[in-house]
N, C-alpha and C positions, 0 to 999 in steps of 0.2 A: 504494500500499500504506499502511496506517496506520502512524504513527510510534509508536504506543503498543501494540505487539504484546507480549503477556505470556504466558509459559508457566510452569505450576506442575507439578512432577513429584513423585510419591510412590512409592517411596522416593527419596531424593536421589542414590542411586548409579547410577540408570538413565542410559544414554547415548543420544543421538539425533543425527540429521543433518537439517539443513534445506537444501533446494536453492533457491537464489535465482537464477533465470534469467529472461531476458526473451526471449520468442518472439512471433511473430505468430500470435495465436490464431485466425485466420481459416482456417487449413489444418492438417490433422493432419500432413502430410508436412513441415511446418516445425518440428515438435516434436523436441527432441533425443533422445528415447528411442523413435523410430519409425524402423524400417528398411524400405525398399521396394526389394526386388530388382526389376530391370527385367522379368525373366521373370514375376513375379507380378502385374504391372499389367494385369489382365484384368478384365472384367465378372465380378461375383460373388466377388471377392477380399475377405478379411476380415483384420483385425488379430488376431494370436494372440500371447498373452504368452509370452515365453521367459524362464523363471526363471534360466537359466544366464547369460544376458547382461543381464538386467534390462531388456529392451527389448521393444517390440511389433513383430512382424514381419508384413509383408503376405504372406498365403498364399492361393494360388488353390485353395481346397478346394471351392469351389462351381462348378458348370457349368450353363449354361442349355440345356434340351433343345429340340426342335423346336416344342413347344407353349408355350414361354416360362416353363416351370417350372424353378426352381433345384433341382439335384440334388447331394447331398453326394457328393464323390469319395473313393475310398479313398486310403490312403497314410499317411505319418507327419505327425502334427501335435501 
């Protein structure tokens, strides 16, 4: 990361937070804001943003039919 990182805000009363974490960028499951329940580790699963926890949760909302097509499953997401 560059040592000369500069931020200018206008107006000056705005607040912000910077996260400075080091992760292995080669895999999504190594990121701090990704949750992978074991039950959702299936083909066709996608990451869905959860605003309540500010994380991405692996969800099994897709299923593969006999012809190899992905089908959107019902349920909450």
